[in-house]
C-alpha positions, 0 to 999 in steps of 0.5 A: 576112215570113211568110204565115199562112192562116186557114180561117174560117166565112164569117160570121166578121168578127173573126178576120181583123182581130184576126190582122192586129193581132197578126201585123202585124210578122211576117206577112201574113194570108190567108183562105179561108172555109167556109159557116156562118151559125149556130153550131149542131152541125149547121151546124158539121158541114156546114161542116167538110166543105169544110176541105180545099178551103179549105186547098188554096186557101190552099196556092196562096198558099204560106202558111207555116201554116194555121189552122182558125179555129173553136173550137166547130167544132174541138172538136165531136166531143170529144177528138181532133177538133182533131187530126183536122182538123190531120191532114186539112189537113196531108195535103191541103196539106203545110203545118203546121196549127193548129186553134183548140181544140188551140191553146187547150188548149196555151196554157192548159197553157203558162200552167199554168192548171188551173182556169178560168172560161170566157166564150162567146157560145154557147148552152147546148148548145155550152157543154156540149160545150165544157165537156166538151172542156175537162174531158176535156183536163184542166182544171177548168171552175169556171164557164162563161157564154154569151150564148145566140147562134146567129147568127154575124154577131150574135156578130161585132157584139158589142163587146169591152166585151161580152166584158169584162163577160161574162168578169167575170161568169164569173170565179170567185175560185178560178180560175187564169185566164179563157178567152174562147171564139170566134174571132168574139168581139172580145177583144183590146182588153180582155184586158190590162185583165182581167188587170190587174183580176183578176191572172190570165191571160186567154186568148182563142181568137184569142190562143191560135191566134196564139200557136200560130202563133208557135210553128209559125213560131218567132217568139220576139219578145214581143208586148205588149198582148194578155195574158201568153200572147203577151207570153211568146211 
């Protein structure tokens, strides 16, 4: 049984249960937190300063991989931000690391998605930053819709049905697939439904991060029920 370490915002209440649900047959999940209340650029920047401290706490538990589990927080400074975080964590701990933004890019590429619709709980400011990151990473962002939320606890209170409705609204027929952003946004219960209805792959921040973890740990068993990405692991 592997041990997966998550570094997440202190106000994130979704990534842990969704990771437990996905990884239960293969790994236990262990968490360290970074202080964050609002999903704004200034708070995300301050939160990141403690990344090494949180990662080192997880290294004390001998975890096999460490995830920086925050989408907006790992793309805030554009291309290369996620890789910088991975380097910092690996340098501090000697343990393989994953950052959510980079996992999303790899996952979308793995599925062959070029043009995407994006649904987020974020404000226009954060959406603009995310859209720029995705475009600079080689994707066509045909549409991006957000809920305009900044309080991270409020994001965590949104049901998966909210994510489903937002994803349907964001979907553009010419898109190759849908990306639902934010590790604190409930998505697992609706990804398969969206794929059935749209006949297009749907990826969330948490499924992308879990998929990348499976790659790092060389878990090759298909994980069903959470969309094509994990079913193809």
